[in-house]
C-alpha angles and dihedrals in degrees: 000000000000111000120189130206123196126181140170126183096229140023088243092072094080098142093049091047093050090046092055092049091048093050093047092051090046093059090051106260108173092197127028123193114198139177141165105224136119116267088230091065092073094164090053094057094099095155093054089054090050091049091051091046090052093057117110135178109304096012123129126217109212128198127174095223134014094236089060088065112032133033096200143003094264089049091049092050091048091051092045090053091051090050093048092046087062090051088246132123140226126232123192110195103200092049095041090229122151117178091201085083126063090235091053092052091048094048093049091049092048092048090048091050092049090051091050090048092050090051092051091049090050091050091048091052090048091052091048091050092050092049091050092047090049091051089053091047092243099113117079099163126222118331112255094246097175095048089051086065095049095113091053091048092051092048092052091047090051087056088058097253117150126242096253093053092044090053091050094048096044095040099237134111122276090240089058090053090053091046091053093046091046091052089051092051092047091051091048092050092049093052 
C-alpha cells in the first residue's frame, strides 16, 4: 500500500498544502494523512504517528519533500528506523529517493550525513566568530533576563508566594526562580 503524508507549518500555506495532496494522489497513494503543524511540535504530529502506525510489510510512506517529514537528521534517522522495522520503505518525491532500493538507502544516508556535516561546520564558524568578537570586546552574550527580575522574585517570595506562581507572574522559568532564591541564600550565609 502507498501511504502519503502531507504537512505544512501553518494554515496560511494553503497552496503548498494543496500541491502536496495533489502530488501524493497523483503517484497513487491509497491513504493520505495530512496536518498543518510545525515540525518542531513533534508530540502534536498526530497524523504522522497514524501514518507510521498504518505501515505494514511492503508498504511505502511517501512524502513530497524531506522537510515535510523530518526536522533534523537524527529525527529522520529515527523515522527511517521505525519505517524499516515495519519492513516498509520511504519515498521522497522531489529527491527521487526510494529506500526500498539499496541506492535509495545509500543516497538518503549520504544526504543526511552531508546535512549533519554542514550543521557542524556552521556551528564551528559561529563559535569562531563569537570568540573573535569576545577578543575585540564586541560580544556581550545574551542579557541575563531572569537575574534582572531578582528584586521582583524576592519581593513575591517575601509575600509567601510559591516558586511556580512567582515564575508565572514574573515570566521566567521555575528553575530561574530557584536560582535567584538560592543565590540570595548563599549571599546571606556568606555575610
